Residue, then its C-alpha position, 0 to 999 in steps of 0.5 A: x456544530x460540525x466538527x472538522x475531520x483531521x486526516x490520521x493517515x501518515x503518508x500520503x505519497x505512499x497510500x495513493x501509490x498503492x492506490x495507483x497500483x490496486x487500480x493497476x490489478x495489483x492485489x494486497x495479499x497479506x496485511x501483516x506486513x502489507x503484501x501486494x502482488x500481481x502475478x510473480x511480482x510482489x511488493x511489501x510496504x514496511x516501515x513506511x516503505x515499499x521496500x521489496x520486489x521477489x519473484x515468486 
């Protein structure tokens, strides 16, 4: 008997957007909070939102 796996993730649209950024060369530089960086641009993911962009 095969059990059906349920999707545990929340916010699939945010996950898809982050996956897209990663395929475009962005890198995860920290996990708490989740921080993505590409060159001098930085995004933070907090409270289910991609909330910031800053330059180093």
